[in-house]
LUMFIVO-695203 format. One record per residue (C-alpha): residue number from 1; residue in one letter; x, y, z. Coordinates in nm, 4 decimals, always signed. Example, Ala and Ser with C-alpha at 12.3 -4.5 7.8 and 13.67 -1.06 7.14 Angstrom:
# LUMFIVO-695203
+-------+------+----------+----------+----------+
! torpa ! fipa !     east !    north !       up !
+-------+------+----------+----------+----------+
!     1 !    a !  +1.2300 !  -0.4500 !  +0.7800 !
!     2 !    s !  +1.3670 !  -0.1060 !  +0.7140 !
+-------+------+----------+----------+----------+
END
This chain:
# LUMFIVO-695203
+-------+------+----------+----------+----------+
! torpa ! fipa !     east !    north !       up !
+-------+------+----------+----------+----------+
!     1 !    m !  +2.8640 !  +7.3109 !  +7.8497 !
!     2 !    k !  +2.9936 !  +7.4650 !  +8.1496 !
!     3 !    k !  +2.7756 !  +7.4376 !  +8.4457 !
!     4 !    v !  +2.5738 !  +7.7777 !  +8.5264 !
!     5 !    t !  +2.6589 !  +7.9647 !  +8.8070 !
!     6 !    i !  +2.4939 !  +8.2357 !  +9.0039 !
!     7 !    l !  +2.7855 !  +8.4692 !  +8.9552 !
!     8 !    s !  +2.7591 !  +8.4101 !  +8.5722 !
!     9 !    a !  +2.3681 !  +8.4079 !  +8.5270 !
!    10 !    i !  +2.4091 !  +8.7903 !  +8.6766 !
!    11 !    a !  +2.6882 !  +8.9012 !  +8.4563 !
!    12 !    v !  +2.4813 !  +8.7714 !  +8.1734 !
!    13 !    a !  +2.2050 !  +8.9604 !  +8.2759 !
!    14 !    a !  +2.3501 !  +9.2606 !  +8.1634 !
!    15 !    g !  +2.2698 !  +9.1751 !  +7.7707 !
!    16 !    l !  +1.8889 !  +9.2082 !  +7.8898 !
!    17 !    a !  +1.6695 !  +9.5010 !  +7.7467 !
!    18 !    s !  +1.7275 !  +9.7812 !  +8.0126 !
!    19 !    c !  +1.4266 !  +9.8051 !  +8.2628 !
!    20 !    t !  +1.2657 ! +10.0695 !  +8.4269 !
!    21 !    a !  +1.3251 !  +9.9095 !  +8.8157 !
!    22 !    q !  +1.4452 ! +10.1751 !  +9.0392 !
!    23 !    a !  +1.7279 ! +10.0190 !  +9.2857 !
!    24 !    p !  +1.5945 !  +9.9090 !  +9.6287 !
!    25 !    k !  +1.7238 ! +10.1920 !  +9.9045 !
!    26 !    a !  +1.9368 ! +10.0714 ! +10.1896 !
!    27 !    n !  +1.6552 ! +10.0660 ! +10.5090 !
!    28 !    l !  +1.8624 ! +10.0132 ! +10.8093 !
!    29 !    k !  +1.6391 !  +9.9913 ! +11.1199 !
!    30 !    t !  +1.7263 !  +9.6197 ! +11.2161 !
!    31 !    d !  +2.0718 !  +9.4302 ! +11.3029 !
!    32 !    v !  +1.8880 !  +9.2064 ! +11.0220 !
!    33 !    d !  +1.8569 !  +9.4371 ! +10.7759 !
!    34 !    t !  +2.2065 !  +9.5796 ! +10.8028 !
!    35 !    l !  +2.2983 !  +9.1727 ! +10.7733 !
!    36 !    a !  +2.1237 !  +9.1782 ! +10.4692 !
!    37 !    y !  +2.3078 !  +9.4648 ! +10.3647 !
!    38 !    s !  +2.6545 !  +9.3940 ! +10.4841 !
!    39 !    l !  +2.5945 !  +8.9974 ! +10.2840 !
!    40 !    g !  +2.5158 !  +9.1942 !  +9.9558 !
!    41 !    v !  +2.8250 !  +9.4550 !  +9.9725 !
!    42 !    s !  +3.0562 !  +9.0994 ! +10.0794 !
!    43 !    n !  +2.9296 !  +8.9551 !  +9.7662 !
!    44 !    t !  +3.0135 !  +9.1633 !  +9.5236 !
!    45 !    t !  +3.4084 !  +9.1128 !  +9.6107 !
!    46 !    g !  +3.5733 !  +9.0066 !  +9.2723 !
!    47 !    l !  +3.2745 !  +9.1087 !  +9.0718 !
!    48 !    k !  +3.3632 !  +9.4210 !  +8.8590 !
!    49 !    d !  +3.7435 !  +9.1936 !  +8.7900 !
!    50 !    y !  +3.5130 !  +8.9377 !  +8.6928 !
!    51 !    l !  +3.2843 !  +9.0978 !  +8.4782 !
!    52 !    s !  +3.5282 !  +9.3160 !  +8.3231 !
!    53 !    q !  +3.8215 !  +9.0439 !  +8.2828 !
!    54 !    r !  +3.6516 !  +8.6948 !  +8.2318 !
!    55 !    v !  +3.3018 !  +8.8431 !  +8.0937 !
!    56 !    g !  +3.4401 !  +9.1414 !  +7.8950 !
!    57 !    v !  +3.1623 !  +9.3883 !  +8.0878 !
!    58 !    d !  +3.2670 !  +9.7374 !  +7.9693 !
!    59 !    t !  +3.2456 !  +9.9204 !  +8.3231 !
!    60 !    t !  +3.1254 ! +10.2414 !  +8.1056 !
!    61 !    y !  +2.8012 ! +10.0046 !  +8.0824 !
!    62 !    m !  +2.7663 !  +9.9037 !  +8.4344 !
!    63 !    n !  +2.3953 ! +10.1079 !  +8.4921 !
!    64 !    a !  +2.3149 !  +9.8655 !  +8.1934 !
!    65 !    f !  +2.4199 !  +9.6010 !  +8.4203 !
!    66 !    i !  +2.2401 !  +9.6858 !  +8.7374 !
!    67 !    d !  +1.8981 !  +9.7036 !  +8.5150 !
!    68 !    g !  +1.9787 !  +9.3601 !  +8.4509 !
!    69 !    l !  +2.0111 !  +9.2577 !  +8.7414 !
!    70 !    l !  +1.6893 !  +9.4320 !  +8.8646 !
!    71 !    d !  +1.5316 !  +9.2477 !  +8.6129 !
!    72 !    g !  +1.6667 !  +8.9547 !  +8.6533 !
!    73 !    v !  +1.6459 !  +8.9232 !  +9.0593 !
!    74 !    n !  +1.2561 !  +9.0242 !  +9.0041 !
!    75 !    k !  +1.2105 !  +8.7753 !  +8.7583 !
!    76 !    k !  +1.1381 !  +8.4400 !  +8.9295 !
!    77 !    g !  +0.9323 !  +8.2255 !  +8.6935 !
!    78 !    d !  +1.0209 !  +7.9308 !  +8.5415 !
!    79 !    k !  +0.9735 !  +8.0814 !  +8.1784 !
!    80 !    d !  +1.1994 !  +8.3563 !  +8.3147 !
!    81 !    v !  +1.4627 !  +8.1206 !  +8.4310 !
!    82 !    a !  +1.4921 !  +7.9651 !  +8.1058 !
!    83 !    y !  +1.4671 !  +8.2372 !  +7.9402 !
!    84 !    m !  +1.7808 !  +8.4111 !  +8.0882 !
!    85 !    t !  +1.9432 !  +8.0971 !  +8.0986 !
!    86 !    g !  +1.9174 !  +8.0734 !  +7.7203 !
!    87 !    q !  +2.0549 !  +8.3949 !  +7.7090 !
!    88 !    q !  +2.3259 !  +8.3246 !  +7.8680 !
!    89 !    i !  +2.4471 !  +8.0243 !  +7.6700 !
!    90 !    g !  +2.4063 !  +8.2087 !  +7.3862 !
!    91 !    q !  +2.6699 !  +8.4719 !  +7.5097 !
!    92 !    q !  +2.9171 !  +8.1977 !  +7.5942 !
!    93 !    i !  +2.8144 !  +8.0428 !  +7.2418 !
!    94 !    s !  +2.8996 !  +8.3851 !  +7.0469 !
!    95 !    r !  +3.1672 !  +8.5199 !  +7.2256 !
!    96 !    q !  +3.3843 !  +8.2334 !  +7.3922 !
!    97 !    m !  +3.2675 !  +7.8778 !  +7.2320 !
!    98 !    l !  +3.2998 !  +7.9847 !  +6.8611 !
!    99 !    p !  +3.5747 !  +8.2095 !  +6.9052 !
!   100 !    g !  +3.7338 !  +7.9091 !  +7.0814 !
!   101 !    m !  +3.6723 !  +7.6674 !  +6.8820 !
!   102 !    s !  +3.7488 !  +7.8525 !  +6.5300 !
!   103 !    n !  +4.1321 !  +7.9228 !  +6.6772 !
!   104 !    e !  +4.1710 !  +7.6040 !  +6.8081 !
!   105 !    i !  +4.0725 !  +7.4464 !  +6.4589 !
!   106 !    f !  +4.1296 !  +7.6820 !  +6.2222 !
!   107 !    g !  +4.3758 !  +7.9574 !  +6.4076 !
!   108 !    e !  +4.1281 !  +8.1998 !  +6.3187 !
!   109 !    e !  +3.8364 !  +8.3860 !  +6.4291 !
!   110 !    g !  +3.5162 !  +8.3524 !  +6.2255 !
!   111 !    m !  +3.5280 !  +7.9990 !  +6.0505 !
!   112 !    i !  +3.2907 !  +7.8427 !  +6.2314 !
!   113 !    s !  +2.9318 !  +7.9648 !  +6.0680 !
!   114 !    q !  +2.7458 !  +8.0661 !  +6.3629 !
!   115 !    d !  +2.4177 !  +8.0356 !  +6.1994 !
!   116 !    n !  +2.5158 !  +7.6607 !  +6.1640 !
!   117 !    f !  +2.6625 !  +7.6241 !  +6.4862 !
!   118 !    v !  +2.3240 !  +7.7435 !  +6.6440 !
!   119 !    a !  +2.0708 !  +7.5963 !  +6.4065 !
!   120 !    g !  +2.2672 !  +7.2207 !  +6.4972 !
!   121 !    f !  +2.2514 !  +7.3394 !  +6.9090 !
!   122 !    i !  +1.8716 !  +7.4224 !  +6.8624 !
!   123 !    d !  +1.8113 !  +7.0704 !  +6.6394 !
!   124 !    a !  +1.9947 !  +6.8835 !  +6.9294 !
!   125 !    i !  +1.7847 !  +7.0055 !  +7.1829 !
!   126 !    n !  +1.4230 !  +7.0022 !  +7.0126 !
!   127 !    g !  +1.5867 !  +6.6082 !  +6.8859 !
!   128 !    k !  +1.5277 !  +6.6937 !  +6.5662 !
!   129 !    t !  +1.8758 !  +6.6775 !  +6.4066 !
!   130 !    k !  +1.9559 !  +6.6115 !  +6.0325 !
!   131 !    i !  +2.2110 !  +6.3205 !  +6.1498 !
!   132 !    s !  +2.2483 !  +6.1694 !  +6.4936 !
!   133 !    p !  +2.4776 !  +6.3269 !  +6.7920 !
!   134 !    v !  +2.6936 !  +6.0219 !  +6.7331 !
!   135 !    e !  +2.7421 !  +6.0542 !  +6.3241 !
!   136 !    a !  +2.7953 !  +6.4405 !  +6.4237 !
!   137 !    r !  +3.0392 !  +6.3628 !  +6.7083 !
!   138 !    e !  +3.2209 !  +6.1189 !  +6.4629 !
!   139 !    f !  +3.2053 !  +6.3401 !  +6.1933 !
!   140 !    a !  +3.3528 !  +6.6581 !  +6.3677 !
!   141 !    d !  +3.6467 !  +6.4852 !  +6.4945 !
!   142 !    t !  +3.7603 !  +6.3482 !  +6.1994 !
!   143 !    q !  +3.7054 !  +6.6551 !  +6.0501 !
!   144 !    v !  +3.9021 !  +6.8641 !  +6.3157 !
!   145 !    e !  +4.2268 !  +6.5941 !  +6.3093 !
!   146 !    a !  +4.2011 !  +6.5831 !  +5.9257 !
!   147 !    i !  +4.2260 !  +6.9784 !  +5.8992 !
!   148 !    k !  +4.4528 !  +6.9981 !  +6.1716 !
!   149 !    s !  +4.6780 !  +6.7720 !  +6.0229 !
!   150 !    r !  +4.6591 !  +6.9491 !  +5.6795 !
!   151 !    a !  +4.7398 !  +7.2618 !  +5.8429 !
!   152 !    l !  +5.0837 !  +7.1003 !  +6.0333 !
!   153 !    a !  +5.1441 !  +6.9205 !  +5.7062 !
!   154 !    e !  +5.1866 !  +7.2491 !  +5.5668 !
!   155 !    k !  +5.4162 !  +7.4072 !  +5.8575 !
!   156 !    h !  +5.6407 !  +7.1238 !  +5.8397 !
!   157 !    g !  +5.5940 !  +7.0113 !  +5.4542 !
!   158 !    e !  +5.9464 !  +7.0411 !  +5.4272 !
!   159 !    s !  +6.0481 !  +6.8210 !  +5.7210 !
!   160 !    k !  +5.7967 !  +6.5351 !  +5.6985 !
!   161 !    a !  +5.9724 !  +6.5072 !  +5.3441 !
!   162 !    e !  +6.3194 !  +6.4680 !  +5.4745 !
!   163 !    n !  +6.1642 !  +6.2205 !  +5.7296 !
!   164 !    e !  +6.0101 !  +6.0836 !  +5.4590 !
!   165 !    k !  +6.3492 !  +6.0545 !  +5.2075 !
!   166 !    f !  +6.5416 !  +5.8667 !  +5.5083 !
!   167 !    l !  +6.2939 !  +5.5627 !  +5.5703 !
!   168 !    e !  +6.3215 !  +5.5724 !  +5.1654 !
!   169 !    e !  +6.7186 !  +5.5203 !  +5.1357 !
!   170 !    n !  +6.7189 !  +5.3084 !  +5.4833 !
!   171 !    k !  +6.5125 !  +5.0488 !  +5.3615 !
!   172 !    n !  +6.8314 !  +4.9674 !  +5.0549 !
!   173 !    k !  +7.1107 !  +4.9419 !  +5.3418 !
!   174 !    e !  +7.2568 !  +4.6608 !  +5.4414 !
!   175 !    g !  +7.0504 !  +4.4301 !  +5.7082 !
!   176 !    v !  +6.8016 !  +4.5995 !  +5.7511 !
!   177 !    i !  +6.4695 !  +4.4589 !  +5.6758 !
!   178 !    t !  +6.1231 !  +4.6554 !  +5.6013 !
!   179 !    t !  +5.7533 !  +4.4722 !  +5.7243 !
!   180 !    e !  +5.4531 !  +4.5075 !  +5.5307 !
!   181 !    s !  +5.3226 !  +4.7867 !  +5.7765 !
!   182 !    g !  +5.6481 !  +5.0362 !  +5.6652 !
!   183 !    l !  +5.8506 !  +4.9298 !  +5.9513 !
!   184 !    q !  +6.1989 !  +4.9265 !  +5.9463 !
!   185 !    y !  +6.4421 !  +4.6973 !  +6.1636 !
!   186 !    k !  +6.8045 !  +4.5681 !  +6.1569 !
!   187 !    v !  +6.9097 !  +4.2989 !  +6.3825 !
!   188 !    i !  +7.2125 !  +4.3897 !  +6.5967 !
!   189 !    k !  +7.1785 !  +4.0691 !  +6.8317 !
!   190 !    e !  +6.9860 !  +3.7851 !  +6.7825 !
!   191 !    g !  +6.8345 !  +3.6551 !  +7.1217 !
!   192 !    k !  +6.7414 !  +3.2658 !  +7.2200 !
!   193 !    g !  +6.4034 !  +3.3463 !  +7.4072 !
!   194 !    a !  +6.0181 !  +3.3278 !  +7.3334 !
!   195 !    i !  +5.8688 !  +3.6546 !  +7.1631 !
!   196 !    p !  +5.6604 !  +3.8334 !  +7.3482 !
!   197 !    e !  +5.2496 !  +3.8109 !  +7.2490 !
!   198 !    s !  +5.1105 !  +4.1628 !  +7.2597 !
!   199 !    t !  +4.9677 !  +4.1140 !  +7.5563 !
!   200 !    d !  +5.2486 !  +4.0494 !  +7.7721 !
!   201 !    r !  +5.4484 !  +4.2433 !  +7.9586 !
!   202 !    v !  +5.8406 !  +4.3070 !  +7.8708 !
!   203 !    k !  +6.0880 !  +4.4914 !  +8.0482 !
!   204 !    v !  +6.3540 !  +4.6466 !  +7.7648 !
!   205 !    n !  +6.6519 !  +4.8949 !  +7.7637 !
!   206 !    y !  +6.6217 !  +5.1337 !  +7.4635 !
!   207 !    k !  +6.7153 !  +5.4416 !  +7.3473 !
!   208 !    g !  +6.5338 !  +5.7132 !  +7.0727 !
!   209 !    t !  +6.6955 !  +5.9349 !  +6.8685 !
!   210 !    l !  +6.5412 !  +6.1508 !  +6.5827 !
!   211 !    i !  +6.6845 !  +6.1171 !  +6.2268 !
!   212 !    d !  +6.9192 !  +6.3892 !  +6.3241 !
!   213 !    g !  +7.0888 !  +6.2205 !  +6.6300 !
!   214 !    t !  +6.8885 !  +6.4006 !  +6.8851 !
!   215 !    e !  +6.8237 !  +6.1837 !  +7.1712 !
!   216 !    f !  +6.4667 !  +6.2240 !  +7.2855 !
!   217 !    d !  +6.4718 !  +5.9472 !  +7.5357 !
!   218 !    s !  +6.6811 !  +5.6842 !  +7.6793 !
!   219 !    s !  +6.6823 !  +5.3962 !  +7.9601 !
!   220 !    y !  +7.0003 !  +5.3933 !  +8.0018 !
!   221 !    s !  +7.0649 !  +5.7174 !  +8.0716 !
!   222 !    r !  +6.8298 !  +5.6163 !  +8.3883 !
!   223 !    n !  +7.0367 !  +5.3408 !  +8.4579 !
!   224 !    e !  +6.6948 !  +5.1785 !  +8.4951 !
!   225 !    p !  +6.4879 !  +4.9239 !  +8.1915 !
!   226 !    a !  +6.1202 !  +5.0104 !  +8.1119 !
!   227 !    t !  +5.8438 !  +4.7589 !  +8.2150 !
!   228 !    f !  +5.4824 !  +4.7800 !  +8.0251 !
!   229 !    r !  +5.2816 !  +4.5534 !  +7.8449 !
!   230 !    a !  +5.4075 !  +4.4754 !  +7.4849 !
!   231 !    n !  +5.0154 !  +4.6669 !  +7.3351 !
!   232 !    q !  +5.0571 !  +4.9816 !  +7.5397 !
!   233 !    v !  +5.3091 !  +5.1655 !  +7.3102 !
!   234 !    i !  +5.3113 !  +5.3312 !  +6.9976 !
!   235 !    k !  +5.2326 !  +5.0655 !  +6.6777 !
!   236 !    g !  +5.5924 !  +5.0290 !  +6.5538 !
!   237 !    w !  +5.7192 !  +4.9161 !  +6.9167 !
!   238 !    t !  +5.4500 !  +4.6879 !  +6.9743 !
!   239 !    e !  +5.5010 !  +4.5101 !  +6.6023 !
!   240 !    a !  +5.8763 !  +4.4522 !  +6.6677 !
!   241 !    l !  +5.8586 !  +4.3326 !  +7.0464 !
!   242 !    t !  +5.5940 !  +4.0908 !  +6.9012 !
!   243 !    m !  +5.8764 !  +3.9425 !  +6.6277 !
!   244 !    m !  +6.1716 !  +4.0010 !  +6.8867 !
!   245 !    p !  +6.3084 !  +3.6960 !  +7.1194 !
!   246 !    v !  +6.3864 !  +3.7494 !  +7.4665 !
!   247 !    g !  +6.7609 !  +3.8747 !  +7.4479 !
!   248 !    s !  +6.7674 !  +4.0409 !  +7.1462 !
!   249 !    t !  +6.8711 !  +4.3924 !  +7.0538 !
!   250 !    w !  +6.7514 !  +4.5545 !  +6.7245 !
!   251 !    e !  +6.7582 !  +4.8646 !  +6.5827 !
!   252 !    l !  +6.4113 !  +5.0365 !  +6.4620 !
!   253 !    y !  +6.3086 !  +5.2661 !  +6.2359 !
!   254 !    i !  +5.9824 !  +5.4079 !  +6.2761 !
!   255 !    p !  +5.7727 !  +5.6281 !  +6.0509 !
!   256 !    q !  +5.5402 !  +5.8696 !  +6.1652 !
!   257 !    d !  +5.2146 !  +5.7011 !  +6.1032 !
!   258 !    l !  +5.3492 !  +5.3910 !  +6.3414 !
!   259 !    a !  +5.4494 !  +5.6758 !  +6.5710 !
!   260 !    y !  +5.3189 !  +5.9461 !  +6.7083 !
!   261 !    g !  +5.2214 !  +6.1071 !  +6.3695 !
!   262 !    s !  +5.1034 !  +6.4758 !  +6.3514 !
!   263 !    s !  +5.1187 !  +6.5060 !  +6.6851 !
!   264 !    d !  +5.3936 !  +6.7492 !  +6.8516 !
!   265 !    t !  +5.5472 !  +6.6160 !  +7.2015 !
!   266 !    g !  +5.7911 !  +6.8787 !  +7.2353 !
!   267 !    k !  +6.0880 !  +6.6512 !  +7.2567 !
!   268 !    i !  +5.9365 !  +6.5198 !  +6.8633 !
!   269 !    p !  +5.8146 !  +6.7364 !  +6.6027 !
!   270 !    p !  +5.4876 !  +6.6201 !  +6.4275 !
!   271 !    f !  +5.5716 !  +6.3944 !  +6.1342 !
!   272 !    s !  +5.9096 !  +6.2377 !  +6.3150 !
!   273 !    t !  +6.0542 !  +5.9429 !  +6.1704 !
!   274 !    l !  +6.1976 !  +5.7683 !  +6.5075 !
!   275 !    i !  +6.5354 !  +5.5341 !  +6.5386 !
!   276 !    f !  +6.5241 !  +5.3154 !  +6.8629 !
!   277 !    e !  +6.8058 !  +5.0863 !  +6.9826 !
!   278 !    v !  +6.5503 !  +4.8151 !  +7.1985 !
!   279 !    e !  +6.7096 !  +4.5427 !  +7.3817 !
!   280 !    l !  +6.4290 !  +4.2977 !  +7.4828 !
!   281 !    v !  +6.5755 !  +4.1813 !  +7.8367 !
!   282 !    e !  +6.2510 !  +3.9829 !  +7.9385 !
!   283 !    i !  +5.9422 !  +3.8671 !  +7.9308 !
!   284 !    v !  +5.7530 !  +3.9641 !  +8.3173 !
!   285 !    q !  +5.5559 !  +3.6842 !  +8.4281 !
+-------+------+----------+----------+----------+
END
């Protein structure tokens, strides 16, 4: 939850019921009076833009905003502050959080039930949830990932099928070995050195392409081998590196579930099978 700021609390006060308090009149008899007035004027810089652009307050209702402001500055008790802060957070839920989460997860607003969301929110505040906060987070993460994956699978279904077909045909080609995980590889050159452990740092040269030949990364083009720990890369790489003797060059055919899965990395579309030429130069001591 974002930290409550004075400015945002003032903006939300516009939602309070209209009050009958009269706006005070300036009485500039002393320099201290004029100082207070000047500070009031200067602290509104950017406020109208904030209200209209960030909070969505229609400037037609500026009088309602002023009523709320007067109500807010005149209510100083703990109960008043609690009420106004609750109203602020409620506005953030209905106008920002729920639309934002619905758009991010489903691609459209209104898909997340406001009633169920608020019920869970209040139960958590009161410490009386139907499921524990840890279970709620794990369930939410799992479901969000599943929903996004299904949406991506529908969007990229044809490409996903093409990549799966490539692997199905490739496994029958001469020299291609398929491991239990689904990783496919072909030995181009067999080295004579040691085989790395997953925690070893290794130095490698490599080139990565998609199944259509599009190159997305290469240490050769940078004229510099890459160095990293064997278990700090995608699963397909880790598996291959911990089978390769130093000095070997292998061609890897990595299924999407051992690579980046449904993630869209820009250069690598979701559900892509990745082809790597990997040369294991050395284990870095």
